PDB file with one MODEL, atoms N, CA, C and O in Angstrom:
MODEL        1
ATOM      1  N   UNK A   1      16.686  42.925  13.821  1.00  0.00           N
ATOM      2  CA  UNK A   1      16.130  41.561  15.009  1.00  0.00           C
ATOM      3  C   UNK A   1      16.964  40.307  15.178  1.00  0.00           C
ATOM      4  O   UNK A   1      17.540  39.879  14.178  1.00  0.00           O
ATOM      5  N   UNK A   2      17.026  40.005  15.728  1.00  0.00           N
ATOM      6  CA  UNK A   2      18.061  38.874  15.897  1.00  0.00           C
ATOM      7  C   UNK A   2      17.145  37.359  15.936  1.00  0.00           C
ATOM      8  O   UNK A   2      15.920  37.265  16.012  1.00  0.00           O
ATOM      9  N   UNK A   3      18.061  36.334  15.864  1.00  0.00           N
ATOM     10  CA  UNK A   3      17.154  35.067  15.948  1.00  0.00           C
ATOM     11  C   UNK A   3      16.212  34.967  17.017  1.00  0.00           C
ATOM     12  O   UNK A   3      15.039  34.593  17.030  1.00  0.00           O
ATOM     13  N   UNK A   4      16.962  35.375  17.895  1.00  0.00           N
ATOM     14  CA  UNK A   4      15.798  35.302  19.650  1.00  0.00           C
ATOM     15  C   UNK A   4      14.609  35.770  19.277  1.00  0.00           C
ATOM     16  O   UNK A   4      13.551  35.227  19.597  1.00  0.00           O
ATOM     17  N   UNK A   5      14.721  37.071  18.399  1.00  0.00           N
ATOM     18  CA  UNK A   5      13.975  37.774  18.889  1.00  0.00           C
ATOM     19  C   UNK A   5      12.624  37.871  17.839  1.00  0.00           C
ATOM     20  O   UNK A   5      11.568  38.501  17.892  1.00  0.00           O
ATOM     21  N   UNK A   6      13.181  36.975  16.922  1.00  0.00           N
ATOM     22  CA  UNK A   6      11.702  36.476  15.760  1.00  0.00           C
ATOM     23  C   UNK A   6      11.587  35.611  16.298  1.00  0.00           C
ATOM     24  O   UNK A   6      10.362  35.636  16.412  1.00  0.00           O
ATOM     25  N   UNK A   7      12.062  34.256  17.073  1.00  0.00           N
ATOM     26  CA  UNK A   7      11.719  33.244  17.711  1.00  0.00           C
ATOM     27  C   UNK A   7      10.657  33.946  18.818  1.00  0.00           C
ATOM     28  O   UNK A   7       9.512  33.513  18.949  1.00  0.00           O
ATOM     29  N   UNK A   8      10.987  34.664  19.311  1.00  0.00           N
ATOM     30  CA  UNK A   8       9.791  35.250  20.301  1.00  0.00           C
ATOM     31  C   UNK A   8       8.730  35.632  19.892  1.00  0.00           C
ATOM     32  O   UNK A   8       7.604  35.326  20.284  1.00  0.00           O
ATOM     33  N   UNK A   9       9.106  36.464  18.910  1.00  0.00           N
ATOM     34  CA  UNK A   9       8.105  36.967  18.024  1.00  0.00           C
ATOM     35  C   UNK A   9       6.940  35.975  17.379  1.00  0.00           C
ATOM     36  O   UNK A   9       5.748  36.281  17.347  1.00  0.00           O
ATOM     37  N   UNK A  10       7.426  34.883  16.933  1.00  0.00           N
ATOM     38  CA  UNK A  10       6.430  33.689  16.495  1.00  0.00           C
ATOM     39  C   UNK A  10       6.023  32.921  17.366  1.00  0.00           C
ATOM     40  O   UNK A  10       5.045  32.224  17.093  1.00  0.00           O
ATOM     41  N   UNK A  11       6.567  32.830  18.502  1.00  0.00           N
ATOM     42  CA  UNK A  11       5.996  32.132  19.519  1.00  0.00           C
ATOM     43  C   UNK A  11       4.899  32.824  20.059  1.00  0.00           C
ATOM     44  O   UNK A  11       3.856  32.181  20.173  1.00  0.00           O
ATOM     45  N   UNK A  12       4.914  34.149  20.459  1.00  0.00           N
ATOM     46  CA  UNK A  12       3.748  34.929  20.823  1.00  0.00           C
ATOM     47  C   UNK A  12       2.655  35.274  20.116  1.00  0.00           C
ATOM     48  O   UNK A  12       1.553  35.551  20.589  1.00  0.00           O
ATOM     49  N   UNK A  13       3.099  35.249  18.485  1.00  0.00           N
ATOM     50  CA  UNK A  13       1.887  35.206  17.548  1.00  0.00           C
ATOM     51  C   UNK A  13       1.138  34.015  17.741  1.00  0.00           C
ATOM     52  O   UNK A  13      -0.093  33.973  17.759  1.00  0.00           O
ATOM     53  N   UNK A  14       1.996  32.927  17.904  1.00  0.00           N
ATOM     54  CA  UNK A  14       1.271  31.057  17.631  1.00  0.00           C
ATOM     55  C   UNK A  14       0.236  31.361  18.572  1.00  0.00           C
ATOM     56  O   UNK A  14      -0.938  31.447  18.215  1.00  0.00           O
ATOM     57  N   UNK A  15       0.633  31.540  19.839  1.00  0.00           N
ATOM     58  CA  UNK A  15      -0.408  31.660  20.995  1.00  0.00           C
ATOM     59  C   UNK A  15      -1.505  32.416  21.068  1.00  0.00           C
ATOM     60  O   UNK A  15      -2.600  32.067  21.509  1.00  0.00           O
ATOM     61  N   UNK A  16      -1.058  33.954  20.423  1.00  0.00           N
ATOM     62  CA  UNK A  16      -2.136  34.744  20.358  1.00  0.00           C
ATOM     63  C   UNK A  16      -3.137  34.168  19.186  1.00  0.00           C
ATOM     64  O   UNK A  16      -4.360  34.100  19.310  1.00  0.00           O
ATOM     65  N   UNK A  17      -2.402  33.772  18.043  1.00  0.00           N
ATOM     66  CA  UNK A  17      -3.350  32.894  17.237  1.00  0.00           C
ATOM     67  C   UNK A  17      -4.442  31.965  17.855  1.00  0.00           C
ATOM     68  O   UNK A  17      -5.671  32.035  17.850  1.00  0.00           O
ATOM     69  N   UNK A  18      -3.629  31.138  18.347  1.00  0.00           N
ATOM     70  CA  UNK A  18      -4.022  30.035  19.083  1.00  0.00           C
ATOM     71  C   UNK A  18      -5.358  30.293  20.238  1.00  0.00           C
ATOM     72  O   UNK A  18      -6.356  29.577  20.163  1.00  0.00           O
ATOM     73  N   UNK A  19      -5.259  31.243  21.151  1.00  0.00           N
ATOM     74  CA  UNK A  19      -5.814  31.508  22.211  1.00  0.00           C
ATOM     75  C   UNK A  19      -7.007  32.565  21.686  1.00  0.00           C
ATOM     76  O   UNK A  19      -8.148  32.306  22.069  1.00  0.00           O
ATOM     77  N   UNK A  20      -6.842  33.553  20.967  1.00  0.00           N
ATOM     78  CA  UNK A  20      -7.760  34.258  20.690  1.00  0.00           C
ATOM     79  C   UNK A  20      -8.608  33.963  19.247  1.00  0.00           C
ATOM     80  O   UNK A  20      -9.833  34.081  19.209  1.00  0.00           O
ATOM     81  N   UNK A  21      -7.862  33.594  18.153  1.00  0.00           N
ATOM     82  CA  UNK A  21      -7.932  33.055  17.223  1.00  0.00           C
ATOM     83  C   UNK A  21      -8.772  34.203  16.057  1.00  0.00           C
ATOM     84  O   UNK A  21      -8.219  35.230  15.664  1.00  0.00           O
ATOM     85  N   UNK A  22     -10.030  33.828  15.674  1.00  0.00           N
ATOM     86  CA  UNK A  22     -10.544  34.671  14.796  1.00  0.00           C
ATOM     87  C   UNK A  22     -11.675  36.091  15.346  1.00  0.00           C
ATOM     88  O   UNK A  22     -12.127  37.053  14.724  1.00  0.00           O
ATOM     89  N   UNK A  23     -11.776  35.775  16.346  1.00  0.00           N
ATOM     90  CA  UNK A  23     -12.908  36.355  17.101  1.00  0.00           C
ATOM     91  C   UNK A  23     -12.277  36.802  18.726  1.00  0.00           C
ATOM     92  O   UNK A  23     -12.253  35.978  19.640  1.00  0.00           O
ATOM     93  N   UNK A  24     -11.831  38.113  18.872  1.00  0.00           N
ATOM     94  CA  UNK A  24     -11.366  38.534  20.492  1.00  0.00           C
ATOM     95  C   UNK A  24     -12.554  38.742  21.381  1.00  0.00           C
ATOM     96  O   UNK A  24     -12.573  38.919  22.599  1.00  0.00           O
ATOM     97  N   UNK A  25     -13.575  38.681  20.494  1.00  0.00           N
ATOM     98  CA  UNK A  25     -14.977  38.855  22.208  1.00  0.00           C
ATOM     99  C   UNK A  25     -15.308  37.484  22.609  1.00  0.00           C
ATOM    100  O   UNK A  25     -15.631  37.246  23.773  1.00  0.00           O
ATOM    101  N   UNK A  26     -15.248  36.575  21.722  1.00  0.00           N
ATOM    102  CA  UNK A  26     -15.660  35.080  22.527  1.00  0.00           C
ATOM    103  C   UNK A  26     -14.178  35.055  23.088  1.00  0.00           C
ATOM    104  O   UNK A  26     -14.379  35.032  24.302  1.00  0.00           O
ATOM    105  N   UNK A  27     -12.751  35.046  22.895  1.00  0.00           N
ATOM    106  CA  UNK A  27     -11.904  34.840  24.134  1.00  0.00           C
ATOM    107  C   UNK A  27     -12.134  35.613  24.945  1.00  0.00           C
ATOM    108  O   UNK A  27     -11.685  35.118  25.979  1.00  0.00           O
ATOM    109  N   UNK A  28     -12.707  36.868  25.240  1.00  0.00           N
ATOM    110  CA  UNK A  28     -12.605  37.707  26.410  1.00  0.00           C
ATOM    111  C   UNK A  28     -13.866  37.214  26.845  1.00  0.00           C
ATOM    112  O   UNK A  28     -13.905  37.196  28.076  1.00  0.00           O
ATOM    113  N   UNK A  29     -15.086  36.740  26.220  1.00  0.00           N
ATOM    114  CA  UNK A  29     -16.109  36.128  26.715  1.00  0.00           C
ATOM    115  C   UNK A  29     -15.714  34.884  27.719  1.00  0.00           C
ATOM    116  O   UNK A  29     -16.074  34.882  28.897  1.00  0.00           O
ATOM    117  N   UNK A  30     -14.936  33.829  27.131  1.00  0.00           N
ATOM    118  CA  UNK A  30     -14.511  32.808  27.821  1.00  0.00           C
ATOM    119  C   UNK A  30     -13.682  32.965  29.146  1.00  0.00           C
ATOM    120  O   UNK A  30     -13.702  32.117  30.038  1.00  0.00           O
ATOM    121  N   UNK A  31     -12.844  34.297  29.202  1.00  0.00           N
ATOM    122  CA  UNK A  31     -12.170  34.610  30.429  1.00  0.00           C
ATOM    123  C   UNK A  31     -13.062  35.162  31.487  1.00  0.00           C
ATOM    124  O   UNK A  31     -12.862  34.921  32.677  1.00  0.00           O
ATOM    125  N   UNK A  32     -14.143  35.975  31.019  1.00  0.00           N
ATOM    126  CA  UNK A  32     -15.143  36.617  31.794  1.00  0.00           C
ATOM    127  C   UNK A  32     -15.881  35.685  32.526  1.00  0.00           C
ATOM    128  O   UNK A  32     -16.173  36.014  33.675  1.00  0.00           O
ATOM    129  N   UNK A  33     -16.362  34.251  31.988  1.00  0.00           N
ATOM    130  CA  UNK A  33     -16.931  33.104  32.266  1.00  0.00           C
ATOM    131  C   UNK A  33     -16.190  32.371  32.806  1.00  0.00           C
ATOM    132  O   UNK A  33     -16.862  31.753  33.632  1.00  0.00           O
ATOM    133  N   UNK A  34     -14.691  31.905  32.857  1.00  0.00           N
ATOM    134  CA  UNK A  34     -14.375  31.674  33.483  1.00  0.00           C
ATOM    135  C   UNK A  34     -14.110  32.435  35.300  1.00  0.00           C
ATOM    136  O   UNK A  34     -14.283  31.694  36.268  1.00  0.00           O
ATOM    137  N   UNK A  35     -13.718  33.850  35.495  1.00  0.00           N
ATOM    138  CA  UNK A  35     -13.984  34.641  36.060  1.00  0.00           C
ATOM    139  C   UNK A  35     -15.269  34.485  37.090  1.00  0.00           C
ATOM    140  O   UNK A  35     -15.202  34.453  38.319  1.00  0.00           O
ATOM    141  N   UNK A  36     -16.362  34.401  36.334  1.00  0.00           N
ATOM    142  CA  UNK A  36     -17.639  34.119  36.903  1.00  0.00           C
ATOM    143  C   UNK A  36     -17.743  32.938  37.522  1.00  0.00           C
ATOM    144  O   UNK A  36     -18.009  32.818  38.718  1.00  0.00           O
ATOM    145  N   UNK A  37     -17.496  31.817  36.572  1.00  0.00           N
ATOM    146  CA  UNK A  37     -17.311  30.606  37.777  1.00  0.00           C
ATOM    147  C   UNK A  37     -16.384  30.394  38.834  1.00  0.00           C
ATOM    148  O   UNK A  37     -16.536  29.491  39.657  1.00  0.00           O
ATOM    149  N   UNK A  38     -15.238  31.350  38.849  1.00  0.00           N
ATOM    150  CA  UNK A  38     -14.822  31.193  40.168  1.00  0.00           C
ATOM    151  C   UNK A  38     -15.056  32.019  41.016  1.00  0.00           C
ATOM    152  O   UNK A  38     -14.498  31.863  42.103  1.00  0.00           O
ATOM    153  N   UNK A  39     -15.886  33.092  40.840  1.00  0.00           N
ATOM    154  CA  UNK A  39     -16.497  33.762  41.785  1.00  0.00           C
ATOM    155  C   UNK A  39     -17.502  33.365  42.480  1.00  0.00           C
ATOM    156  O   UNK A  39     -17.570  33.641  43.678  1.00  0.00           O
ATOM    157  N   UNK A  40     -18.617  32.527  41.737  1.00  0.00           N
ATOM    158  CA  UNK A  40     -19.605  31.981  42.227  1.00  0.00           C
ATOM    159  C   UNK A  40     -18.990  30.569  43.101  1.00  0.00           C
ATOM    160  O   UNK A  40     -19.674  30.097  44.010  1.00  0.00           O
ATOM    161  N   UNK A  41     -17.809  30.032  42.778  1.00  0.00           N
ATOM    162  CA  UNK A  41     -17.278  28.757  43.607  1.00  0.00           C
ATOM    163  C   UNK A  41     -16.944  29.321  45.026  1.00  0.00           C
ATOM    164  O   UNK A  41     -17.064  28.707  46.086  1.00  0.00           O
ATOM    165  N   UNK A  42     -16.495  30.620  44.850  1.00  0.00           N
ATOM    166  CA  UNK A  42     -15.830  31.134  45.979  1.00  0.00           C
ATOM    167  C   UNK A  42     -16.938  31.746  46.851  1.00  0.00           C
ATOM    168  O   UNK A  42     -16.643  31.878  48.039  1.00  0.00           O
ATOM    169  N   UNK A  43     -18.096  32.120  46.488  1.00  0.00           N
ATOM    170  CA  UNK A  43     -19.332  32.643  46.998  1.00  0.00           C
ATOM    171  C   UNK A  43     -20.227  31.370  47.662  1.00  0.00           C
ATOM    172  O   UNK A  43     -21.232  31.539  48.352  1.00  0.00           O
ATOM    173  N   UNK A  44     -19.758  30.319  47.375  1.00  0.00           N
ATOM    174  CA  UNK A  44     -20.091  28.601  47.735  1.00  0.00           C
ATOM    175  C   UNK A  44     -21.691  28.872  47.058  1.00  0.00           C
ATOM    176  O   UNK A  44     -22.650  28.631  47.791  1.00  0.00           O
ATOM    177  N   UNK A  45     -21.941  29.385  45.624  1.00  0.00           N
ATOM    178  CA  UNK A  45     -22.694  28.949  44.743  1.00  0.00           C
ATOM    179  C   UNK A  45     -22.519  28.000  43.969  1.00  0.00           C
ATOM    180  O   UNK A  45     -21.495  28.095  43.292  1.00  0.00           O
ATOM    181  N   UNK A  46     -23.173  27.057  43.798  1.00  0.00           N
ATOM    182  CA  UNK A  46     -23.003  25.784  42.840  1.00  0.00           C
ATOM    183  C   UNK A  46     -22.663  26.291  41.249  1.00  0.00           C
ATOM    184  O   UNK A  46     -23.554  26.667  40.488  1.00  0.00           O
ATOM    185  N   UNK A  47     -21.571  26.251  40.967  1.00  0.00           N
ATOM    186  CA  UNK A  47     -21.278  26.927  39.582  1.00  0.00           C
ATOM    187  C   UNK A  47     -20.775  26.175  38.464  1.00  0.00           C
ATOM    188  O   UNK A  47     -20.122  26.741  37.587  1.00  0.00           O
ATOM    189  N   UNK A  48     -21.086  24.649  38.416  1.00  0.00           N
ATOM    190  CA  UNK A  48     -20.931  24.120  37.471  1.00  0.00           C
ATOM    191  C   UNK A  48     -21.817  24.308  36.280  1.00  0.00           C
ATOM    192  O   UNK A  48     -21.612  23.836  35.161  1.00  0.00           O
ATOM    193  N   UNK A  49     -22.687  24.950  36.598  1.00  0.00           N
ATOM    194  CA  UNK A  49     -23.780  25.401  35.334  1.00  0.00           C
ATOM    195  C   UNK A  49     -23.388  26.660  34.556  1.00  0.00           C
ATOM    196  O   UNK A  49     -23.934  27.066  33.530  1.00  0.00           O
ATOM    197  N   UNK A  50     -22.596  27.084  35.054  1.00  0.00           N
ATOM    198  CA  UNK A  50     -22.229  28.538  34.895  1.00  0.00           C
ATOM    199  C   UNK A  50     -21.897  28.627  33.402  1.00  0.00           C
ATOM    200  O   UNK A  50     -22.620  29.065  32.507  1.00  0.00           O
ATOM    201  N   UNK A  51     -20.628  28.110  33.309  1.00  0.00           N
ATOM    202  CA  UNK A  51     -19.609  28.097  32.149  1.00  0.00           C
ATOM    203  C   UNK A  51     -20.509  27.279  30.578  1.00  0.00           C
ATOM    204  O   UNK A  51     -20.480  27.610  29.393  1.00  0.00           O
ATOM    205  N   UNK A  52     -21.011  26.486  31.075  1.00  0.00           N
ATOM    206  CA  UNK A  52     -21.354  25.494  29.751  1.00  0.00           C
ATOM    207  C   UNK A  52     -22.568  26.263  29.285  1.00  0.00           C
ATOM    208  O   UNK A  52     -22.899  26.029  28.123  1.00  0.00           O
ATOM    209  N   UNK A  53     -23.357  27.202  30.012  1.00  0.00           N
ATOM    210  CA  UNK A  53     -24.519  28.140  29.881  1.00  0.00           C
ATOM    211  C   UNK A  53     -24.037  29.071  29.078  1.00  0.00           C
ATOM    212  O   UNK A  53     -24.520  29.352  27.981  1.00  0.00           O
ATOM    213  N   UNK A  54     -22.651  29.812  29.800  1.00  0.00           N
ATOM    214  CA  UNK A  54     -21.773  30.974  29.435  1.00  0.00           C
ATOM    215  C   UNK A  54     -21.636  30.752  27.847  1.00  0.00           C
ATOM    216  O   UNK A  54     -22.037  31.585  27.035  1.00  0.00           O
ATOM    217  N   UNK A  55     -20.756  29.003  27.341  1.00  0.00           N
ATOM    218  CA  UNK A  55     -20.322  28.992  26.461  1.00  0.00           C
ATOM    219  C   UNK A  55     -21.336  28.713  25.195  1.00  0.00           C
ATOM    220  O   UNK A  55     -21.047  29.104  24.064  1.00  0.00           O
ATOM    221  N   UNK A  56     -22.401  28.088  25.452  1.00  0.00           N
ATOM    222  CA  UNK A  56     -23.601  28.401  24.616  1.00  0.00           C
ATOM    223  C   UNK A  56     -24.261  29.420  23.882  1.00  0.00           C
ATOM    224  O   UNK A  56     -24.770  29.383  22.762  1.00  0.00           O
ATOM    225  N   UNK A  57     -24.128  30.653  24.996  1.00  0.00           N
ATOM    226  CA  UNK A  57     -25.043  31.708  24.898  1.00  0.00           C
ATOM    227  C   UNK A  57     -23.498  32.530  23.542  1.00  0.00           C
ATOM    228  O   UNK A  57     -23.845  33.141  22.532  1.00  0.00           O
ATOM    229  N   UNK A  58     -21.779  32.286  23.948  1.00  0.00           N
ATOM    230  CA  UNK A  58     -20.905  32.745  23.005  1.00  0.00           C
ATOM    231  C   UNK A  58     -20.982  32.116  22.040  1.00  0.00           C
ATOM    232  O   UNK A  58     -20.575  32.694  21.032  1.00  0.00           O
ATOM    233  N   UNK A  59     -21.402  30.984  21.895  1.00  0.00           N
ATOM    234  CA  UNK A  59     -21.535  30.154  20.489  1.00  0.00           C
ATOM    235  C   UNK A  59     -22.658  30.709  19.842  1.00  0.00           C
ATOM    236  O   UNK A  59     -22.517  30.685  18.619  1.00  0.00           O
ATOM    237  N   UNK A  60     -24.011  31.333  20.325  1.00  0.00           N
ATOM    238  CA  UNK A  60     -24.991  31.755  19.747  1.00  0.00           C
ATOM    239  C   UNK A  60     -24.743  32.888  18.822  1.00  0.00           C
ATOM    240  O   UNK A  60     -25.141  32.945  17.658  1.00  0.00           O
ATOM    241  N   UNK A  61     -23.743  34.179  19.725  1.00  0.00           N
ATOM    242  CA  UNK A  61     -23.838  35.335  19.580  1.00  0.00           C
ATOM    243  C   UNK A  61     -22.521  35.286  18.526  1.00  0.00           C
ATOM    244  O   UNK A  61     -22.356  36.190  17.707  1.00  0.00           O
ATOM    245  N   UNK A  62     -21.713  34.278  18.618  1.00  0.00           N
ATOM    246  CA  UNK A  62     -20.979  33.903  17.358  1.00  0.00           C
ATOM    247  C   UNK A  62     -21.513  33.789  16.088  1.00  0.00           C
ATOM    248  O   UNK A  62     -21.353  34.627  15.201  1.00  0.00           O
ATOM    249  N   UNK A  63     -22.140  32.774  15.989  1.00  0.00           N
ATOM    250  CA  UNK A  63     -22.966  32.336  14.588  1.00  0.00           C
ATOM    251  C   UNK A  63     -23.647  33.173  14.158  1.00  0.00           C
ATOM    252  O   UNK A  63     -23.907  33.185  12.955  1.00  0.00           O
ATOM    253  N   UNK A  64     -24.258  34.352  15.224  1.00  0.00           N
ATOM    254  CA  UNK A  64     -25.393  35.285  14.538  1.00  0.00           C
ATOM    255  C   UNK A  64     -24.379  36.357  13.630  1.00  0.00           C
ATOM    256  O   UNK A  64     -24.663  36.909  12.567  1.00  0.00           O
ATOM    257  N   UNK A  65     -23.229  36.445  14.345  1.00  0.00           N
ATOM    258  CA  UNK A  65     -22.698  37.583  13.900  1.00  0.00           C
ATOM    259  C   UNK A  65     -22.198  37.089  12.439  1.00  0.00           C
ATOM    260  O   UNK A  65     -22.334  37.720  11.391  1.00  0.00           O
ATOM    261  N   UNK A  66     -21.586  35.815  12.600  1.00  0.00           N
ATOM    262  CA  UNK A  66     -20.903  35.288  11.358  1.00  0.00           C
ATOM    263  C   UNK A  66     -21.792  35.001  10.214  1.00  0.00           C
ATOM    264  O   UNK A  66     -21.340  34.955   9.070  1.00  0.00           O
ATOM    265  N   UNK A  67     -23.483  34.738  10.572  1.00  0.00           N
ATOM    266  CA  UNK A  67     -24.281  34.379   9.361  1.00  0.00           C
ATOM    267  C   UNK A  67     -24.807  36.234   8.878  1.00  0.00           C
ATOM    268  O   UNK A  67     -25.191  36.653   7.786  1.00  0.00           O
ATOM    269  N   UNK A  68     -24.643  36.860   9.986  1.00  0.00           N
ATOM    270  CA  UNK A  68     -25.168  38.238   9.420  1.00  0.00           C
ATOM    271  C   UNK A  68     -23.606  38.659   8.517  1.00  0.00           C
ATOM    272  O   UNK A  68     -23.744  38.987   7.338  1.00  0.00           O
ATOM    273  N   UNK A  69     -22.440  38.637   9.002  1.00  0.00           N
ATOM    274  CA  UNK A  69     -21.214  38.992   8.025  1.00  0.00           C
ATOM    275  C   UNK A  69     -21.445  38.318   6.499  1.00  0.00           C
ATOM    276  O   UNK A  69     -21.363  38.877   5.406  1.00  0.00           O
ATOM    277  N   UNK A  70     -21.704  37.170   6.760  1.00  0.00           N
ATOM    278  CA  UNK A  70     -21.495  36.127   5.315  1.00  0.00           C
ATOM    279  C   UNK A  70     -22.678  36.830   4.389  1.00  0.00           C
ATOM    280  O   UNK A  70     -22.480  37.035   3.192  1.00  0.00           O
ATOM    281  N   UNK A  71     -23.950  37.191   5.052  1.00  0.00           N
ATOM    282  CA  UNK A  71     -24.736  37.701   4.297  1.00  0.00           C
ATOM    283  C   UNK A  71     -24.646  39.125   3.401  1.00  0.00           C
ATOM    284  O   UNK A  71     -25.450  39.461   2.531  1.00  0.00           O
ATOM    285  N   UNK A  72     -23.515  39.835   3.819  1.00  0.00           N
ATOM    286  CA  UNK A  72     -23.483  41.053   3.397  1.00  0.00           C
ATOM    287  C   UNK A  72     -22.403  40.969   2.308  1.00  0.00           C
ATOM    288  O   UNK A  72     -22.093  41.973   1.667  1.00  0.00           O
TER     289      UNK A  72
ENDMDL
END
């Protein structure tokens, strides 16, 4: 693999780690929340509340999973 290939691989690995991080489920949840917010806005429904509520739910689910895994 040449220098360009190594650079591209490192660049992709950085963005994957930055966006997905430790929990791919949270990343998928955030993408789904953004899509849900866009869908509500497109339907002319007030959507300002959907994203913060979804993030709070995702935080709770993530914390519960981390606490459960730390206890084992």
